[in-house]
C-alpha positions in Angstrom: 33.0 5.3 2.6 32.0 3.4 5.7 30.2 0.1 5.4 26.9 1.6 6.5 27.0 4.3 3.8 27.9 1.7 1.2 25.0 -0.4 2.2 22.6 2.5 2.1 23.8 3.5 -1.4 23.5 -0.1 -2.6 20.0 -0.3 -1.2 18.9 2.9 -2.8 20.3 1.9 -6.2 18.7 -1.5 -5.9 15.3 0.0 -5.1 15.5 2.5 -8.0 16.4 -0.3 -10.4 13.6 -2.5 -9.1 11.1 0.4 -9.5 12.2 1.0 -13.1 11.7 -2.7 -13.9 8.3 -2.8 -12.3 7.2 0.3 -14.3 8.5 -1.3 -17.6 6.8 -4.6 -17.1 3.5 -2.8 -16.1 3.7 -0.6 -19.2 4.1 -3.6 -21.6 1.1 -5.5 -20.1 -1.6 -5.9 -22.7 -5.0 -4.5 -21.9 -8.2 -6.5 -22.6 -10.3 -5.8 -25.7 -13.1 -3.3 -25.5 -15.6 -6.1 -25.6 -14.4 -7.2 -22.2 -15.4 -4.0 -20.5 -15.4 -5.6 -17.1 -18.2 -8.1 -17.6 -15.8 -11.0 -17.4 -13.0 -9.6 -15.3 -15.1 -7.7 -12.8 -15.7 -4.0 -12.3 -13.6 -3.4 -9.3 -9.9 -3.3 -9.3 -7.5 -4.7 -6.7 -7.0 -1.2 -5.3 -10.7 -0.9 -4.5 -10.6 -4.0 -2.3 -7.3 -2.9 -0.7 -8.7 0.5 0.2 -11.8 -1.0 1.7 -9.8 -3.4 3.7 -7.4 -0.7 4.8 -10.3 1.5 5.9 -11.8 -1.3 7.9 -8.5 -2.1 9.6 -8.0 1.5 10.6 -11.5 1.7 12.0 -11.0 -1.5 14.0 -7.7 -0.1 15.4 -9.1 3.4 16.1 -12.0 2.4 18.3 -9.9 0.7 21.1 -7.2 3.5 20.8 -9.9 6.2 21.3 -11.3 4.3 24.3 -7.9 3.9 25.8 -7.1 7.6 25.3 -10.4 8.6 27.0 -9.6 6.3 29.9 -6.1 7.8 30.2 -7.5 11.4 30.2 -10.1 10.6 32.8 -7.6 8.9 35.1 -5.4 12.0 35.0 -8.1 14.4 36.1 
């Protein structure tokens, strides 16, 4: 095998092993008691905040891009 193929195979194997380790550690994590139904730890998870941030970032990027595309189309006609 060439060096590039070996590197790609090694990278793929490393990523698969890392994903297995992450899944195992996440599965062994202990969940809080029923008494702590979010009153102490908060109702929203990390993914809720990430999705809102990601949506805001996309909206901020989309506005100038749409304006630029409109300007390009107008300049062509």
